[in-house]
C-alpha positions as CSV (number, residue, x, y, z in Angstrom):
1,M,19.0,-11.4,-23.6
2,P,15.8,-11.2,-21.5
3,H,12.9,-9.0,-22.5
4,F,11.5,-6.7,-19.7
5,D,8.1,-5.1,-19.8
6,T,8.7,-1.4,-19.2
7,E,5.7,-0.9,-16.9
8,S,6.7,-3.9,-14.8
9,L,10.3,-2.7,-14.5
10,L,9.1,0.8,-13.5
11,K,6.7,-0.6,-10.9
12,W,9.6,-2.6,-9.5
13,F,11.8,0.5,-9.2
14,H,8.8,2.3,-7.5
15,F,8.4,-0.6,-5.1
16,L,12.2,-0.8,-4.4
17,M,12.4,2.9,-3.5
18,L,9.3,2.6,-1.2
19,V,11.0,-0.4,0.5
20,L,14.2,1.6,0.9
21,A,12.3,4.6,2.5
22,G,9.9,2.6,4.5
23,G,12.6,0.3,5.9
24,A,14.7,3.2,7.0
25,M,11.9,5.0,8.8
26,P,11.7,2.7,11.9
27,V,15.5,2.5,12.0
28,C,15.7,6.2,12.3
29,L,13.0,6.4,14.9
30,L,14.8,3.7,17.0
31,L,18.2,5.6,16.6
32,S,16.5,8.8,17.7
33,G,15.6,7.1,21.0
34,F,19.3,6.3,21.6
35,E,20.4,9.8,20.9
36,D,19.3,11.0,24.3
37,T,21.6,8.7,26.2
38,H,24.5,8.2,23.8
39,E,26.4,11.3,22.8
40,D,28.3,9.5,20.0
41,V,25.1,8.9,17.9
42,R,23.5,12.3,18.2
43,G,22.3,13.5,14.8
44,L,22.7,10.1,13.2
45,S,18.9,9.5,12.8
46,A,18.5,12.9,11.1
47,A,21.4,12.2,8.7
48,I,20.1,8.7,7.9
49,W,16.5,10.0,7.4
50,K,17.8,12.7,5.1
51,R,19.9,10.3,3.0
52,L,17.6,7.2,2.8
53,V,14.1,8.2,3.6
54,V,13.9,11.6,1.8
55,W,15.7,10.4,-1.3
56,G,13.8,7.1,-1.3
57,M,10.5,9.0,-1.2
58,R,11.6,11.4,-3.9
59,L,12.6,8.6,-6.2
60,A,9.5,6.6,-5.4
61,V,7.3,9.6,-6.3
62,L,9.3,10.1,-9.5
63,F,8.9,6.4,-10.5
64,G,5.3,6.5,-9.5
65,V,4.5,9.4,-11.8
66,V,6.4,7.7,-14.6
67,V,4.4,4.5,-14.1
68,L,1.2,6.5,-14.1
69,V,2.2,8.3,-17.3
70,A,3.2,5.0,-18.9
71,L,-0.1,3.4,-18.1
72,I,-2.0,6.4,-19.6
73,V,0.1,6.4,-22.7
74,N,-0.3,2.7,-23.2
75,G,-4.1,2.9,-23.0
76,G,-4.5,1.8,-19.4
77,K,-7.1,3.3,-17.1
78,P,-5.3,3.8,-13.8
79,F,-7.9,6.4,-12.5
80,S,-10.7,3.8,-12.6
81,Q,-9.2,2.3,-9.4
82,P,-10.6,4.3,-6.4
83,H,-7.8,3.2,-4.1
84,L,-5.2,4.8,-6.4
85,M,-7.0,8.2,-5.9
86,F,-6.7,7.7,-2.1
87,K,-3.0,7.0,-2.4
88,I,-2.4,9.9,-4.7
89,G,-4.1,12.2,-2.1
90,L,-2.0,10.9,0.8
91,A,1.3,10.9,-1.0
92,P,2.0,14.7,-1.0
93,F,1.4,14.9,2.7
94,M,3.7,12.0,3.3
95,V,6.5,13.5,1.1
96,L,6.2,16.9,2.9
97,L,6.4,15.2,6.3
98,C,9.4,13.2,5.1
99,E,11.1,16.4,3.9
100,T,10.5,18.2,7.3
101,A,11.4,15.3,9.6
102,P,15.2,15.6,9.5
103,K,15.0,19.0,11.2
104,S,12.7,17.8,13.9
105,L,14.8,14.6,14.4
106,G,17.9,16.8,14.7
107,A,16.1,18.8,17.5
108,G,15.2,15.5,19.3
109,K,11.5,15.5,18.4
110,R,10.0,12.4,16.8
111,G,6.4,13.5,16.1
112,V,6.8,14.4,12.4
113,A,8.8,11.3,11.6
114,M,6.2,9.1,13.4
115,V,3.3,10.7,11.5
116,A,5.2,10.2,8.2
117,M,5.8,6.5,9.1
118,I,2.1,6.1,10.0
119,L,1.1,7.7,6.6
120,F,3.5,5.4,4.9
121,L,2.0,2.3,6.6
122,L,-1.5,3.5,5.7
123,T,-0.7,4.1,2.0
124,S,1.0,0.7,1.8
125,F,-2.0,-1.0,3.4
126,I,-4.3,0.7,0.9
127,A,-2.0,-0.3,-1.9
128,S,-2.1,-3.9,-1.0
129,N,-5.7,-4.1,0.2
130,G,-7.4,-1.3,-1.7
131,K,-9.7,-3.5,-3.7
132,A,-11.2,-5.0,-0.5
133,F,-12.4,-1.6,0.6
134,F,-13.2,0.3,-2.6
135,E,-14.6,-2.3,-5.0
136,P,-18.3,-3.0,-4.9
137,K,-19.3,-6.2,-3.3
138,P,-20.8,-8.7,-5.7
139,E,-24.4,-9.5,-5.1
140,P,-25.1,-13.0,-3.9
141,A,-26.4,-15.4,-6.5
142,A,-30.1,-16.3,-6.2
143,A,-30.5,-19.7,-4.6
144,V,-32.1,-22.3,-7.0
145,E,-33.9,-25.2,-5.4
146,A,-34.0,-28.4,-7.4
147,E,-36.6,-31.1,-7.1
148,P,-35.3,-34.0,-5.1
149,A,-34.6,-37.2,-7.1
150,P,-37.4,-39.8,-6.9
151,D,-35.4,-42.3,-5.0
152,Q,-34.5,-39.6,-2.4
153,I,-38.2,-38.8,-1.5
154,P,-39.2,-40.2,1.9
155,A,-41.8,-42.9,1.9
156,E,-44.3,-40.8,3.8
157,A,-44.1,-38.0,1.3
158,K,-44.5,-40.2,-1.8
159,P,-47.9,-39.8,-3.5
160,A,-50.2,-42.8,-3.3
161,E,-50.1,-45.0,-6.4
162,K,-53.3,-45.5,-8.2
163,E,-54.5,-49.1,-8.7
């Protein structure tokens, strides 16, 4: 029987729920574009958004909080990462927008859903590239010049030999 690390498994579930929600967002936005011309798909984007995106975000937040608590309990220091603080600040807005988007999609308006998708893309970009923006840049090492080897000194620069 394989042994799973609890934190890794929870992070995987968090990632899986984010992929579920993030993958359904553009599908719903594309479907909402067809609802104007096709009567048979009217309301489908709002229904899919409500089932996949909203529940995916809810479960992703739940698993994210559980991962955060597990890291703290196991002695980790998750708050030492500045990009995590940025993501935690954006997450409530993204979840609120995801919760209100089905009503606007049902009314034929795509603005709230589009902003929710842009916030999702921003937070996922910060999650994968956060260290590039928020960690201090290392100072360049001081250049050390070495004396050239005696056989590499040009003949004109060699000191005159004493006789």
